[in-house]
N, CA, C, O and the ligand as a Tripos MOL2 file, in Angstrom:
@<TRIPOS>MOLECULE
protein
  257   255    65     0     0
PROTEIN
NO_CHARGES

@<TRIPOS>ATOM
      1 N          -3.0070  -13.9160    7.9500 N.3       1 MET1
      2 CA         -2.0020  -13.1640    7.1800 C.3       1 MET1
      3 C          -2.6520  -12.2390    6.1190 C.2       1 MET1
      4 O          -3.3550  -12.7460    5.2450 O.2       1 MET1
      5 N          -2.4590  -10.9960    6.1620 N.am      2 LYS2
      6 CA         -2.9720  -10.0310    5.2710 C.3       2 LYS2
      7 C          -1.8510   -9.6890    4.2040 C.2       2 LYS2
      8 O          -0.6810   -9.6370    4.5820 O.2       2 LYS2
      9 N          -2.1520   -9.4760    2.9970 N.am      3 THR3
     10 CA         -1.2490   -9.0730    1.9810 C.3       3 THR3
     11 C          -1.7590   -7.9850    1.0940 C.2       3 THR3
     12 O          -2.9710   -7.8560    0.9190 O.2       3 THR3
     13 N          -0.8860   -7.1980    0.5260 N.am      4 LEU4
     14 CA         -1.0670   -6.1600   -0.4100 C.3       4 LEU4
     15 C          -0.0590   -6.1110   -1.2980 C.2       4 LEU4
     16 O           1.0770   -5.8570   -0.8970 O.2       4 LEU4
     17 N          -0.3380   -6.3670   -2.7620 N.am      5 SER5
     18 CA          0.7900   -6.3030   -3.7080 C.3       5 SER5
     19 C           0.8270   -4.9620   -4.4640 C.2       5 SER5
     20 O          -0.2290   -4.3560   -4.6470 O.2       5 SER5
     21 N           1.9670   -4.4870   -4.8980 N.am      6 CYS6
     22 CA          2.1380   -3.3560   -5.7260 C.3       6 CYS6
     23 C           1.2280   -3.4290   -6.9940 C.2       6 CYS6
     24 O           0.6740   -2.4700   -7.5300 O.2       6 CYS6
     25 N           1.1790   -4.6110   -7.3400 N.am      7 LYS7
     26 CA          0.3640   -4.9490   -8.7290 C.3       7 LYS7
     27 C          -0.9430   -4.5180   -8.5410 C.2       7 LYS7
     28 O          -1.5240   -3.8820   -9.4210 O.2       7 LYS7
     29 N          -1.4890   -4.8140   -7.4280 N.am      8 ASP8
     30 CA         -3.0290   -4.4350   -7.0390 C.3       8 ASP8
     31 C          -3.0980   -2.9410   -6.9940 C.2       8 ASP8
     32 O          -4.2050   -2.4070   -7.0640 O.2       8 ASP8
     33 N          -1.9710   -2.1940   -6.8780 N.am      9 LEU9
     34 CA         -2.1350   -0.8130   -6.8650 C.3       9 LEU9
     35 C          -1.8400   -0.3720   -8.1990 C.2       9 LEU9
     36 O          -1.9140    0.8420   -8.3910 O.2       9 LEU9
     37 N          -1.5280   -1.0990   -9.1380 N.am     10 GLY10
     38 CA         -1.3780   -0.5640  -10.5580 C.3      10 GLY10
     39 C           0.1510   -0.3430  -10.9460 C.2      10 GLY10
     40 O           0.5130    0.2970  -11.9330 O.2      10 GLY10
     41 N           1.0190   -0.9790  -10.0080 N.am     11 MET11
     42 CA          2.5060   -0.6470  -10.2210 C.3      11 MET11
     43 C           2.9850   -2.2210  -10.7340 C.2      11 MET11
     44 O           2.3180   -3.2290  -10.4990 O.2      11 MET11
     45 N           4.1320   -2.2100  -11.3940 N.am     12 ASP12
     46 CA          4.3280   -3.4010  -11.9910 C.3      12 ASP12
     47 C           5.8580   -4.0690  -11.3520 C.2      12 ASP12
     48 O           6.6200   -4.7810  -12.0060 O.2      12 ASP12
     49 N           6.0150   -3.7390  -10.2670 N.am     13 ASP13
     50 CA          7.2110   -4.3970   -9.5320 C.3      13 ASP13
     51 C           6.5080   -5.5800   -8.6440 C.2      13 ASP13
     52 O           5.2960   -5.5990   -8.4290 O.2      13 ASP13
     53 N           7.3630   -6.4960   -8.1890 N.am     14 GLY14
     54 CA          7.0320   -7.5450   -7.4070 C.3      14 GLY14
     55 C           6.7350   -7.5750   -6.0660 C.2      14 GLY14
     56 O           6.4950   -8.6110   -5.4450 O.2      14 GLY14
     57 N           6.7480   -6.2160   -5.4970 N.am     15 PHE15
     58 CA          6.7750   -6.1690   -4.0570 C.3      15 PHE15
     59 C           5.3270   -6.5870   -3.4950 C.2      15 PHE15
     60 O           4.3000   -6.2810   -4.1010 O.2      15 PHE15
     61 N           5.3250   -7.2510   -2.3860 N.am     16 VAL16
     62 CA          4.0420   -7.7270   -1.6980 C.3      16 VAL16
     63 C           4.3560   -7.2800   -0.2920 C.2      16 VAL16
     64 O           5.4260   -7.6300    0.2050 O.2      16 VAL16
     65 N           3.4350   -6.4720    0.4440 N.am     17 ALA17
     66 CA          3.4620   -6.1780    1.7910 C.3      17 ALA17
     67 C           2.6950   -7.2980    2.5320 C.2      17 ALA17
     68 O           1.5710   -7.6320    2.1580 O.2      17 ALA17
     69 N           3.2670   -7.8310    3.5090 N.am     18 LYS18
     70 CA          2.5800   -8.9460    4.2990 C.3      18 LYS18
     71 C           2.6290   -8.3810    5.6870 C.2      18 LYS18
     72 O           3.4530   -7.5240    6.0080 O.2      18 LYS18
     73 N           1.5910   -8.9540    6.6340 N.am     19 GLY19
     74 CA          1.4980   -8.7180    7.9640 C.3      19 GLY19
     75 C           0.1970   -9.3870    8.5860 C.2      19 GLY19
     76 O          -0.7230   -9.8810    7.9330 O.2      19 GLY19
     77 N           0.2880   -9.3150    9.9110 N.am     20 VAL20
     78 CA         -0.8870   -9.9800   10.6520 C.3      20 VAL20
     79 C          -1.9910   -9.1420   10.8000 C.2      20 VAL20
     80 O          -3.1130   -9.5930   11.0310 O.2      20 VAL20
     81 N          -1.7220   -7.7960   10.6680 N.am     21 SER21
     82 CA         -2.8510   -6.8190   10.8700 C.3      21 SER21
     83 C          -2.8600   -5.9940    9.6770 C.2      21 SER21
     84 O          -1.9190   -5.9170    8.8870 O.2      21 SER21
     85 N          -4.0520   -5.3320    9.5750 N.am     22 GLU22
     86 CA         -4.1120   -4.2030    8.4320 C.3      22 GLU22
     87 C          -3.0230   -3.1110    8.6750 C.2      22 GLU22
     88 O          -2.3560   -2.6740    7.7370 O.2      22 GLU22
     89 N          -2.8630   -2.6860    9.9520 N.am     23 ASP23
     90 CA         -1.9810   -1.5300   10.1330 C.3      23 ASP23
     91 C          -0.3300   -1.9370    9.8650 C.2      23 ASP23
     92 O           0.5280   -1.1390    9.4850 O.2      23 ASP23
     93 N          -0.1310   -3.3220   10.1500 N.am     24 GLU24
     94 CA          1.3320   -3.6990    9.7620 C.3      24 GLU24
     95 C           1.4900   -3.6370    8.1950 C.2      24 GLU24
     96 O           2.4850   -3.1690    7.6410 O.2      24 GLU24
     97 N           0.4310   -4.1430    7.5650 N.am     25 VAL25
     98 CA          0.6270   -4.1760    6.0430 C.3      25 VAL25
     99 C           0.6360   -2.6820    5.3800 C.2      25 VAL25
    100 O           1.2790   -2.4310    4.3610 O.2      25 VAL25
    101 N          -0.0780   -1.8160    6.0120 N.am     26 MET26
    102 CA         -0.1540   -0.3280    5.6620 C.3      26 MET26
    103 C           1.2040    0.1120    5.8390 C.2      26 MET26
    104 O           1.8580    0.6010    4.9180 O.2      26 MET26
    105 N           1.6450   -0.0560    7.0260 N.am     27 ASP27
    106 CA          3.1850    0.5250    7.4390 C.3      27 ASP27
    107 C           4.0570    0.0820    6.3800 C.2      27 ASP27
    108 O           4.6790    0.9250    5.7340 O.2      27 ASP27
    109 N           4.1780   -1.2190    6.1160 N.am     28 LYS28
    110 CA          5.0720   -1.8210    5.1440 C.3      28 LYS28
    111 C           4.9590   -1.2120    3.8130 C.2      28 LYS28
    112 O           5.9890   -0.8260    3.2610 O.2      28 LYS28
    113 N           3.8030   -1.0820    3.2300 N.am     29 MET29
    114 CA          3.5340   -0.5630    1.8570 C.3      29 MET29
    115 C           3.7730    0.8460    1.8980 C.2      29 MET29
    116 O           4.2350    1.3900    0.8950 O.2      29 MET29
    117 N           3.4980    1.5610    3.0120 N.am     30 MET30
    118 CA          3.7960    3.0970    2.9360 C.3      30 MET30
    119 C           5.3000    3.3170    2.8120 C.2      30 MET30
    120 O           5.8140    4.1910    2.1150 O.2      30 MET30
    121 N           6.0530    2.2870    3.6850 N.am     31 MET31
    122 CA          7.5320    2.5640    3.7230 C.3      31 MET31
    123 C           7.9330    2.2040    2.1930 C.2      31 MET31
    124 O           8.7070    2.9710    1.6200 O.2      31 MET31
    125 N           7.5110    1.2410    1.6150 N.am     32 HIS32
    126 CA          7.9500    0.8210    0.1990 C.3      32 HIS32
    127 C           7.7020    1.8920   -0.7120 C.2      32 HIS32
    128 O           8.5330    2.2210   -1.5580 O.2      32 HIS32
    129 N           6.4440    2.5260   -0.5570 N.am     33 VAL33
    130 CA          6.0330    3.6530   -1.5800 C.3      33 VAL33
    131 C           6.9750    4.9170   -1.3480 C.2      33 VAL33
    132 O           7.4040    5.6300   -2.2550 O.2      33 VAL33
    133 N           7.1970    5.0590   -0.1670 N.am     34 LYS34
    134 CA          8.1870    6.2440   -0.0140 C.3      34 LYS34
    135 C           9.5360    5.9510   -0.4330 C.2      34 LYS34
    136 O          10.2040    6.8780   -0.8910 O.2      34 LYS34
    137 N          10.0030    4.8660   -0.3490 N.am     35 GLU35
    138 CA         11.2640    4.4550   -0.9630 C.3      35 GLU35
    139 C          11.3620    4.3650   -2.4930 C.2      35 GLU35
    140 O          12.1460    5.0280   -3.1720 O.2      35 GLU35
    141 N          10.4300    3.4200   -2.9840 N.am     36 MET36
    142 CA         10.3360    3.1640   -4.3060 C.3      36 MET36
    143 C           9.4780    3.8820   -5.2500 C.2      36 MET36
    144 O           9.7800    3.9360   -6.4420 O.2      36 MET36
    145 N           8.4060    4.4450   -4.7740 N.am     37 HIS37
    146 CA          7.4760    5.0760   -5.6420 C.3      37 HIS37
    147 C           7.2610    6.6010   -5.0430 C.2      37 HIS37
    148 O           6.0940    6.9150   -4.8060 O.2      37 HIS37
    149 N           8.1480    7.4330   -4.8160 N.am     38 PRO38
    150 CA          7.9470    8.6200   -4.3130 C.3      38 PRO38
    151 C           6.9460    9.4700   -5.0270 C.2      38 PRO38
    152 O           6.1230   10.1880   -4.4590 O.2      38 PRO38
    153 N           7.0830    9.3310   -6.3200 N.am     39 ASP39
    154 CA          6.1950   10.0160   -7.2100 C.3      39 ASP39
    155 C           4.5620    9.9590   -6.9200 C.2      39 ASP39
    156 O           3.7280   10.8230   -7.1900 O.2      39 ASP39
    157 N           4.3640    8.6470   -6.2720 N.am     40 MET40
    158 CA          2.9460    8.3170   -5.9360 C.3      40 MET40
    159 C           2.5530    9.2940   -4.7950 C.2      40 MET40
    160 O           1.4000    9.7260   -4.7650 O.2      40 MET40
    161 N           3.3730    9.6240   -3.9460 N.am     41 MET41
    162 CA          2.9290   10.4800   -2.8660 C.3      41 MET41
    163 C           3.1560   12.0370   -3.0990 C.2      41 MET41
    164 O           2.5500   12.8840   -2.4420 O.2      41 MET41
    165 N           4.0140   12.3190   -4.0180 N.am     42 LYS42
    166 CA          4.5280   13.6760   -4.1700 C.3      42 LYS42
    167 C           3.1760   14.5720   -4.5850 C.2      42 LYS42
    168 O           2.3240   14.2520   -5.4140 O.2      42 LYS42
    169 N           3.2210   15.6560   -3.8570 N.am     43 GLY43
    170 CA          2.0380   16.7130   -4.0950 C.3      43 GLY43
    171 C           0.8260   16.3200   -3.7070 C.2      43 GLY43
    172 O          -0.1380   17.0250   -4.0030 O.2      43 GLY43
    173 N           0.6630   15.1950   -3.0190 N.am     44 LYS44
    174 CA         -0.7310   14.7210   -2.5380 C.3      44 LYS44
    175 C          -1.1550   15.5230   -1.3210 C.2      44 LYS44
    176 O          -0.4180   15.6980   -0.3510 O.2      44 LYS44
    177 N          -2.3560   15.9860   -1.4300 N.am     45 SER45
    178 CA         -3.0630   16.5900   -0.2380 C.3      45 SER45
    179 C          -3.2890   15.5350    0.8570 C.2      45 SER45
    180 O          -3.0790   14.3460    0.6150 O.2      45 SER45
    181 N          -3.7220   15.9640    2.0810 N.am     46 GLU46
    182 CA         -4.0390   15.0920    3.0050 C.3      46 GLU46
    183 C          -5.2020   14.2410    2.7190 C.2      46 GLU46
    184 O          -5.3340   13.1150    3.2000 O.2      46 GLU46
    185 N          -6.1300   14.8580    1.8440 N.am     47 GLU47
    186 CA         -7.3190   14.1790    1.5820 C.3      47 GLU47
    187 C          -6.9360   13.1050    0.4910 C.2      47 GLU47
    188 O          -7.5200   12.0220    0.4610 O.2      47 GLU47
    189 N          -6.0190   13.4060   -0.3310 N.am     48 GLU48
    190 CA         -5.6720   12.4180   -1.3830 C.3      48 GLU48
    191 C          -5.0790   11.2890   -0.7460 C.2      48 GLU48
    192 O          -5.3810   10.1280   -1.0220 O.2      48 GLU48
    193 N          -4.1580   11.6580    0.1830 N.am     49 MET49
    194 CA         -3.4700   10.4200    0.9240 C.3      49 MET49
    195 C          -4.4420    9.5840    1.5570 C.2      49 MET49
    196 O          -4.3210    8.3610    1.5010 O.2      49 MET49
    197 N          -5.5590   10.2220    2.2560 N.am     50 MET50
    198 CA         -6.5480    9.3640    2.8770 C.3      50 MET50
    199 C          -7.2940    8.4510    1.8280 C.2      50 MET50
    200 O          -7.6600    7.3110    2.1140 O.2      50 MET50
    201 N          -7.4740    8.9750    0.7120 N.am     51 GLU51
    202 CA         -8.1940    8.2870   -0.4170 C.3      51 GLU51
    203 C          -7.2760    6.9910   -0.8040 C.2      51 GLU51
    204 O          -7.7120    5.8560   -0.9970 O.2      51 GLU51
    205 N          -5.9550    7.3910   -0.8740 N.am     52 MET52
    206 CA         -5.0160    6.2760   -1.3250 C.3      52 MET52
    207 C          -4.9700    5.1730   -0.1890 C.2      52 MET52
    208 O          -4.9230    3.9760   -0.4750 O.2      52 MET52
    209 N          -4.9830    5.5900    0.9800 N.am     53 LYS53
    210 CA         -5.0180    4.5360    1.9370 C.3      53 LYS53
    211 C          -6.1730    3.8210    2.0250 C.2      53 LYS53
    212 O          -6.1240    2.6420    2.3770 O.2      53 LYS53
    213 N          -7.3280    4.4150    1.7290 N.am     54 LYS54
    214 CA         -8.5830    3.6890    1.7980 C.3      54 LYS54
    215 C          -8.7430    2.6210    0.5740 C.2      54 LYS54
    216 O          -9.4530    1.6160    0.6090 O.2      54 LYS54
    217 N          -7.9540    3.0420   -0.4810 N.am     55 MET55
    218 CA         -7.9100    2.1660   -1.7010 C.3      55 MET55
    219 C          -7.0050    0.9720   -1.4000 C.2      55 MET55
    220 O          -7.3080   -0.1150   -1.8910 O.2      55 MET55
    221 N          -5.9460    1.0840   -0.6510 N.am     56 MET56
    222 CA         -4.9600    0.0110   -0.1980 C.3      56 MET56
    223 C          -5.8230   -0.8610    0.5640 C.2      56 MET56
    224 O          -5.8890   -2.0440    0.2310 O.2      56 MET56
    225 N          -6.5730   -0.3800    1.6630 N.am     57 LYS57
    226 CA         -7.1720   -1.4060    2.5020 C.3      57 LYS57
    227 C          -8.2690   -2.0510    1.8250 C.2      57 LYS57
    228 O          -8.6080   -3.1420    2.2840 O.2      57 LYS57
    229 N          -8.9090   -1.5910    0.8000 N.am     58 GLU58
    230 CA         -9.8940   -2.3130   -0.0080 C.3      58 GLU58
    231 C          -9.2790   -3.4320   -0.9140 C.2      58 GLU58
    232 O          -9.8900   -4.4410   -1.2680 O.2      58 GLU58
    233 N          -8.0660   -3.1380   -1.2210 N.am     59 LYS59
    234 CA         -7.4350   -4.0690   -2.0160 C.3      59 LYS59
    235 C          -6.6060   -5.1140   -1.3480 C.2      59 LYS59
    236 O          -6.0840   -6.0550   -1.9460 O.2      59 LYS59
    237 N          -6.5210   -4.8850   -0.0690 N.am     60 MET60
    238 CA         -5.8530   -6.0240    0.8470 C.3      60 MET60
    239 C          -6.5780   -7.2650    0.7780 C.2      60 MET60
    240 O          -7.8050   -7.3450    0.7190 O.2      60 MET60
    241 N          -5.7340   -8.2720    0.7880 N.am     61 LYS61
    242 CA         -6.3570   -9.6960    0.8110 C.3      61 LYS61
    243 C          -5.8900  -10.4540    2.0650 C.2      61 LYS61
    244 O          -4.8770  -10.1870    2.7100 O.2      61 LYS61
    245 N          -6.7720  -11.4380    2.3200 N.am     62 ASP62
    246 CA         -6.6130  -12.3110    3.3780 C.3      62 ASP62
    247 C          -5.9920  -13.5820    2.7990 C.2      62 ASP62
    248 O          -6.4780  -14.1870    1.8430 O.2      62 ASP62
    249 N          -4.7680  -13.9770    3.5140 N.am     63 GLU63
    250 CA         -4.2740  -15.2330    2.9500 C.3      63 GLU63
    251 C          -3.7730  -16.1590    4.1330 C.2      63 GLU63
    252 O          -3.3070  -15.7170    5.1830 O.2      63 GLU63
    253 N          -3.9120  -17.3540    3.8610 N.am     64 MET64
    254 CA         -3.6930  -18.4210    4.9140 C.3      64 MET64
    255 C          -2.2470  -18.6520    5.1600 C.2      64 MET64
    256 O          -1.8880  -19.4880    5.9880 O.2      64 MET64
    257 ZN          6.3680   -1.2640   -5.6130 Zn       65 ZN65
@<TRIPOS>BOND
     1     1     2 1
     2     2     3 1
     3     3     4 2
     4     3     5 am
     5     5     6 1
     6     6     7 1
     7     7     8 2
     8     7     9 am
     9     9    10 1
    10    10    11 1
    11    11    12 2
    12    11    13 am
    13    13    14 1
    14    14    15 1
    15    15    16 2
    16    15    17 am
    17    17    18 1
    18    18    19 1
    19    19    20 2
    20    19    21 am
    21    21    22 1
    22    22    23 1
    23    23    24 2
    24    23    25 am
    25    25    26 1
    26    26    27 1
    27    27    28 2
    28    27    29 am
    29    29    30 1
    30    30    31 1
    31    31    32 2
    32    31    33 am
    33    33    34 1
    34    34    35 1
    35    35    36 2
    36    35    37 am
    37    37    38 1
    38    38    39 1
    39    39    40 2
    40    39    41 am
    41    41    42 1
    42    42    43 1
    43    43    44 2
    44    43    45 am
    45    45    46 1
    46    46    47 1
    47    47    48 2
    48    47    49 am
    49    49    50 1
    50    50    51 1
    51    51    52 2
    52    51    53 am
    53    53    54 1
    54    54    55 1
    55    55    56 2
    56    55    57 am
    57    57    58 1
    58    58    59 1
    59    59    60 2
    60    59    61 am
    61    61    62 1
    62    62    63 1
    63    63    64 2
    64    63    65 am
    65    65    66 1
    66    66    67 1
    67    67    68 2
    68    67    69 am
    69    69    70 1
    70    70    71 1
    71    71    72 2
    72    71    73 am
    73    73    74 1
    74    74    75 1
    75    75    76 2
    76    75    77 am
    77    77    78 1
    78    78    79 1
    79    79    80 2
    80    79    81 am
    81    81    82 1
    82    82    83 1
    83    83    84 2
    84    83    85 am
    85    85    86 1
    86    86    87 1
    87    87    88 2
    88    87    89 am
    89    89    90 1
    90    90    91 1
    91    91    92 2
    92    91    93 am
    93    93    94 1
    94    94    95 1
    95    95    96 2
    96    95    97 am
    97    97    98 1
    98    98    99 1
    99    99   100 2
   100    99   101 am
   101   101   102 1
   102   102   103 1
   103   103   104 2
   104   103   105 am
   105   105   106 1
   106   106   107 1
   107   107   108 2
   108   107   109 am
   109   109   110 1
   110   110   111 1
   111   111   112 2
   112   111   113 am
   113   113   114 1
   114   114   115 1
   115   115   116 2
   116   115   117 am
   117   117   118 1
   118   118   119 1
   119   119   120 2
   120   119   121 am
   121   121   122 1
   122   122   123 1
   123   123   124 2
   124   123   125 am
   125   125   126 1
   126   126   127 1
   127   127   128 2
   128   127   129 am
   129   129   130 1
   130   130   131 1
   131   131   132 2
   132   131   133 am
   133   133   134 1
   134   134   135 1
   135   135   136 2
   136   135   137 am
   137   137   138 1
   138   138   139 1
   139   139   140 2
   140   139   141 am
   141   141   142 1
   142   142   143 1
   143   143   144 2
   144   143   145 am
   145   145   146 1
   146   146   147 1
   147   147   148 2
   148   147   149 am
   149   149   150 1
   150   150   151 1
   151   151   152 2
   152   151   153 am
   153   153   154 1
   154   154   155 1
   155   155   156 2
   156   155   157 am
   157   157   158 1
   158   158   159 1
   159   159   160 2
   160   159   161 am
   161   161   162 1
   162   162   163 1
   163   163   164 2
   164   163   165 am
   165   165   166 1
   166   166   167 1
   167   167   168 2
   168   167   169 am
   169   169   170 1
   170   170   171 1
   171   171   172 2
   172   171   173 am
   173   173   174 1
   174   174   175 1
   175   175   176 2
   176   175   177 am
   177   177   178 1
   178   178   179 1
   179   179   180 2
   180   179   181 am
   181   181   182 1
   182   182   183 1
   183   183   184 2
   184   183   185 am
   185   185   186 1
   186   186   187 1
   187   187   188 2
   188   187   189 am
   189   189   190 1
   190   190   191 1
   191   191   192 2
   192   191   193 am
   193   193   194 1
   194   194   195 1
   195   195   196 2
   196   195   197 am
   197   197   198 1
   198   198   199 1
   199   199   200 2
   200   199   201 am
   201   201   202 1
   202   202   203 1
   203   203   204 2
   204   203   205 am
   205   205   206 1
   206   206   207 1
   207   207   208 2
   208   207   209 am
   209   209   210 1
   210   210   211 1
   211   211   212 2
   212   211   213 am
   213   213   214 1
   214   214   215 1
   215   215   216 2
   216   215   217 am
   217   217   218 1
   218   218   219 1
   219   219   220 2
   220   219   221 am
   221   221   222 1
   222   222   223 1
   223   223   224 2
   224   223   225 am
   225   225   226 1
   226   226   227 1
   227   227   228 2
   228   227   229 am
   229   229   230 1
   230   230   231 1
   231   231   232 2
   232   231   233 am
   233   233   234 1
   234   234   235 1
   235   235   236 2
   236   235   237 am
   237   237   238 1
   238   238   239 1
   239   239   240 2
   240   239   241 am
   241   241   242 1
   242   242   243 1
   243   243   244 2
   244   243   245 am
   245   245   246 1
   246   246   247 1
   247   247   248 2
   248   247   249 am
   249   249   250 1
   250   250   251 1
   251   251   252 2
   252   251   253 am
   253   253   254 1
   254   254   255 1
   255   255   256 2
@<TRIPOS>SUBSTRUCTURE
     1 MET1         2 RESIDUE 1 A MET
     2 LYS2         6 RESIDUE 1 A LYS
     3 THR3        10 RESIDUE 1 A THR
     4 LEU4        14 RESIDUE 1 A LEU
     5 SER5        18 RESIDUE 1 A SER
     6 CYS6        22 RESIDUE 1 A CYS
     7 LYS7        26 RESIDUE 1 A LYS
     8 ASP8        30 RESIDUE 1 A ASP
     9 LEU9        34 RESIDUE 1 A LEU
    10 GLY10       38 RESIDUE 1 A GLY
    11 MET11       42 RESIDUE 1 A MET
    12 ASP12       46 RESIDUE 1 A ASP
    13 ASP13       50 RESIDUE 1 A ASP
    14 GLY14       54 RESIDUE 1 A GLY
    15 PHE15       58 RESIDUE 1 A PHE
    16 VAL16       62 RESIDUE 1 A VAL
    17 ALA17       66 RESIDUE 1 A ALA
    18 LYS18       70 RESIDUE 1 A LYS
    19 GLY19       74 RESIDUE 1 A GLY
    20 VAL20       78 RESIDUE 1 A VAL
    21 SER21       82 RESIDUE 1 A SER
    22 GLU22       86 RESIDUE 1 A GLU
    23 ASP23       90 RESIDUE 1 A ASP
    24 GLU24       94 RESIDUE 1 A GLU
    25 VAL25       98 RESIDUE 1 A VAL
    26 MET26      102 RESIDUE 1 A MET
    27 ASP27      106 RESIDUE 1 A ASP
    28 LYS28      110 RESIDUE 1 A LYS
    29 MET29      114 RESIDUE 1 A MET
    30 MET30      118 RESIDUE 1 A MET
    31 MET31      122 RESIDUE 1 A MET
    32 HIS32      126 RESIDUE 1 A HIS
    33 VAL33      130 RESIDUE 1 A VAL
    34 LYS34      134 RESIDUE 1 A LYS
    35 GLU35      138 RESIDUE 1 A GLU
    36 MET36      142 RESIDUE 1 A MET
    37 HIS37      146 RESIDUE 1 A HIS
    38 PRO38      150 RESIDUE 1 A PRO
    39 ASP39      154 RESIDUE 1 A ASP
    40 MET40      158 RESIDUE 1 A MET
    41 MET41      162 RESIDUE 1 A MET
    42 LYS42      166 RESIDUE 1 A LYS
    43 GLY43      170 RESIDUE 1 A GLY
    44 LYS44      174 RESIDUE 1 A LYS
    45 SER45      178 RESIDUE 1 A SER
    46 GLU46      182 RESIDUE 1 A GLU
    47 GLU47      186 RESIDUE 1 A GLU
    48 GLU48      190 RESIDUE 1 A GLU
    49 MET49      194 RESIDUE 1 A MET
    50 MET50      198 RESIDUE 1 A MET
    51 GLU51      202 RESIDUE 1 A GLU
    52 MET52      206 RESIDUE 1 A MET
    53 LYS53      210 RESIDUE 1 A LYS
    54 LYS54      214 RESIDUE 1 A LYS
    55 MET55      218 RESIDUE 1 A MET
    56 MET56      222 RESIDUE 1 A MET
    57 LYS57      226 RESIDUE 1 A LYS
    58 GLU58      230 RESIDUE 1 A GLU
    59 LYS59      234 RESIDUE 1 A LYS
    60 MET60      238 RESIDUE 1 A MET
    61 LYS61      242 RESIDUE 1 A LYS
    62 ASP62      246 RESIDUE 1 A ASP
    63 GLU63      250 RESIDUE 1 A GLU
    64 MET64      254 RESIDUE 1 A MET
    65 ZN65       257 GROUP 0 **** ****
């Protein structure tokens, strides 16, 4: 099980994206960001989005 929390990304809400694969976690986190933190994505270039996704993958944790 992989997890990625908003706290790890520097936000202070309690959302944690969980999934069996990196892709699943990324999908859930991106959906949450679009809904709850649209400012995080606003005005971001393609390159900046790639950077953000890279950072998310690096912060992802493995949990039992
Ligand atoms: Zn959040």
